[in-house]
C-alpha positions in Angstrom: -219.4 -29.2 -67.3 -219.7 -26.2 -65.0 -218.5 -26.4 -61.4 -221.2 -26.7 -58.7 -221.7 -23.5 -56.8 -221.4 -23.3 -53.0 -222.4 -20.8 -50.3 -219.2 -19.0 -49.4 -220.6 -17.7 -46.1 -221.5 -21.3 -45.1 -218.0 -22.3 -46.0 -216.6 -19.7 -43.7 -218.9 -20.9 -40.9 -217.8 -24.5 -41.5 -214.1 -23.6 -41.3 -214.7 -21.8 -38.1 -216.5 -24.8 -36.7 -213.6 -26.9 -37.8 -211.2 -24.6 -35.9 -213.3 -25.1 -32.7 -213.6 -28.8 -33.3 -209.8 -29.2 -33.5 -209.3 -27.0 -30.4 -211.9 -29.0 -28.5 -210.4 -32.2 -29.8 -207.1 -31.3 -28.2 -208.8 -31.1 -24.8 -210.8 -34.2 -25.4 -207.6 -36.2 -26.2 -205.7 -34.7 -23.2 -208.5 -35.8 -20.9 -208.9 -39.2 -22.6 -205.2 -40.0 -22.3 -205.5 -39.6 -18.5 -208.4 -42.1 -18.6 -206.5 -44.7 -20.7 -205.5 -47.9 -19.0 -204.5 -50.0 -22.0 -201.0 -49.0 -23.1 -201.7 -49.5 -26.8 -204.8 -47.3 -26.6 -202.9 -44.6 -24.6 -200.1 -44.6 -27.3 -202.7 -44.4 -30.0 -204.4 -41.4 -28.4 -201.0 -39.6 -27.8 -200.4 -39.9 -31.6 -203.9 -38.6 -32.4 -203.2 -35.6 -30.1 -200.1 -34.7 -32.0 -202.0 -35.0 -35.3 -204.8 -32.9 -33.9 -202.3 -30.1 -33.1 -201.1 -30.3 -36.7 -204.7 -30.2 -37.9 -205.2 -27.0 -35.9 -202.4 -25.4 -38.0 -203.9 -26.7 -41.2 -207.2 -25.0 -40.3 -205.5 -21.8 -39.4 -203.9 -21.9 -42.9 -207.4 -22.3 -44.3 -208.6 -19.3 -42.3 -205.8 -17.2 -43.8 -206.7 -18.3 -47.3 -210.3 -17.3 -46.7 -209.5 -14.1 -45.0 -210.9 -15.3 -41.7 -209.9 -14.5 -38.1 -209.5 -18.0 -36.6 -210.8 -16.7 -33.3 -214.1 -15.4 -34.7 -217.1 -16.7 -32.8 -220.3 -17.7 -34.5 -223.5 -19.3 -33.1 -222.6 -22.6 -34.7 -219.1 -22.5 -33.3 -220.4 -21.8 -29.8 -222.5 -25.0 -30.1 -219.4 -27.0 -31.1 -217.4 -25.5 -28.2 -220.2 -26.4 -25.8 -220.3 -30.0 -27.0 -216.5 -30.3 -26.7 -216.5 -29.0 -23.2 -219.4 -31.4 -22.3 -217.3 -34.4 -23.5 -214.4 -33.3 -21.3 -216.8 -33.0 -18.3 -218.3 -36.4 -19.0 -214.9 -38.0 -18.9 -214.0 -36.1 -15.7 -217.3 -37.3 -14.2 -216.5 -40.9 -15.1 -213.1 -40.6 -13.5 -214.7 -39.5 -10.2 -216.9 -42.7 -10.3 -214.0 -44.8 -8.9 -214.0 -47.4 -11.7 -211.0 -46.8 -14.0 -212.1 -49.3 -16.6 -215.5 -47.7 -16.9 -213.8 -44.3 -17.2 -211.6 -45.6 -20.0 -214.8 -46.9 -21.8 -216.5 -43.5 -21.4 -213.3 -41.8 -22.8 -213.5 -44.0 -25.9 -217.2 -43.1 -26.3 -216.4 -39.4 -26.0 -213.5 -39.6 -28.5 -215.9 -41.3 -30.9 -218.4 -38.5 -30.5 -215.7 -35.9 -31.1 -214.2 -37.7 -34.1 -217.6 -38.2 -35.7 -218.1 -34.4 -35.9 -214.4 -33.9 -36.9 -214.7 -36.5 -39.6 -217.9 -35.0 -40.9 -216.3 -31.6 -41.1 -213.5 -32.7 -43.3 -215.8 -34.8 -45.4 -217.9 -31.7 -46.1 -214.8 -29.6 -46.8 -213.8 -32.2 -49.3 -217.1 -31.8 -51.1 -216.6 -28.0 -51.3 -213.0 -28.6 -52.5 -214.4 -30.5 -55.5 -216.5 -27.5 -56.4 -214.1 -24.7 -55.6 -211.8 -23.1 -58.2 -208.8 -20.8 -58.1 -206.6 -20.2 -55.1 -209.4 -21.1 -52.7 -209.9 -24.4 -54.4 -206.2 -25.2 -54.2 -206.1 -24.3 -50.5 -209.2 -26.4 -49.7 -207.9 -29.4 -51.7 -204.4 -29.2 -50.1 -205.9 -29.0 -46.6 -208.3 -31.9 -47.2 -205.6 -34.1 -48.7 -203.3 -33.4 -45.7 -205.8 -34.4 -43.1 -208.4 -36.8 -44.6 -206.5 -40.1 -43.9 -205.8 -39.0 -40.3 -209.5 -38.4 -39.7 -210.5 -41.8 -41.1 -207.9 -43.5 -38.9 -209.0 -41.6 -35.7 -212.7 -42.4 -36.2 -212.6 -46.0 -37.3 -209.9 -47.1 -34.9 -211.3 -45.5 -31.8 -214.8 -46.8 -32.7 -213.2 -50.3 -32.7 -211.6 -49.7 -29.3 -214.9 -48.5 -27.9 -216.7 -51.6 -29.2 -214.2 -54.1 -27.9 -213.8 -52.5 -24.5 -217.6 -52.4 -24.2 -217.8 -56.1 -25.1 -215.1 -56.9 -22.5 -217.0 -54.9 -19.9 -220.1 -57.1 -20.6 -217.9 -60.2 -19.7 -217.6 -61.5 -23.3 -214.4 -62.2 -25.2 -212.9 -59.1 -26.8 -210.3 -58.5 -29.5 -207.7 -56.2 -28.1 -206.2 -54.3 -29.9 -209.3 -54.2 -32.0 -209.4 -55.7 -35.6 -209.4 -52.1 -37.0 -206.1 -51.5 -35.3 -204.6 -54.8 -36.3 -205.6 -54.5 -39.9 -204.8 -50.7 -39.9 -208.0 -49.9 -41.7 -208.4 -46.5 -43.3 -211.9 -46.6 -44.9 -215.5 -47.3 -43.8 -215.5 -50.4 -46.0 -212.2 -51.6 -44.3 -213.6 -50.9 -40.9 -216.8 -52.9 -41.7 -214.8 -55.8 -43.0 -212.5 -55.8 -39.9 -215.5 -55.9 -37.6 -217.0 -58.8 -39.6 -213.8 -60.7 -39.1 -213.4 -60.1 -35.4 -214.9 -63.5 -34.4 -212.1 -65.3 -36.3 -209.5 -63.3 -34.3 -210.8 -64.4 -30.8 
């Protein structure tokens, strides 16, 4: 069975978007950490920040493998940069509102937005890695394997934090840390099961 073909120029564009997403993610986490009130959440985000810095180096390695300058700007990358900067500004705006709990909730929402894009990037890269051959294929597969589990963790766990903090803000019983954290979920199925079991954890 022949390998599926892919557009190499679009792959280059994706990798440059990934570079910007990881750079923007660093600033999102640095700002979110300043908004965090819950010590468990703050610790979680500090770990994610360190992992994001590692992911930056992984993407730089991908740029080297593809012969790309990691600083190259493209129209799509500029959009990613704009969104990342907007998320940081949203958290700063929330901090100025004088309600620290609300700012923490906004920070969670902003991290979910950022990680949804980040997770999608790596998922797409994984698809190309399945189709790619030779040295490029090896580089894509190695990068994907190094980061995929981190990205699952970042998205599903922070989504759980955002849900439970939002439920708490509505004056209803919340599960903190969230079920996703307690059960250390790493997949979409695991996250769904953890959410379904939250009532039993109240």
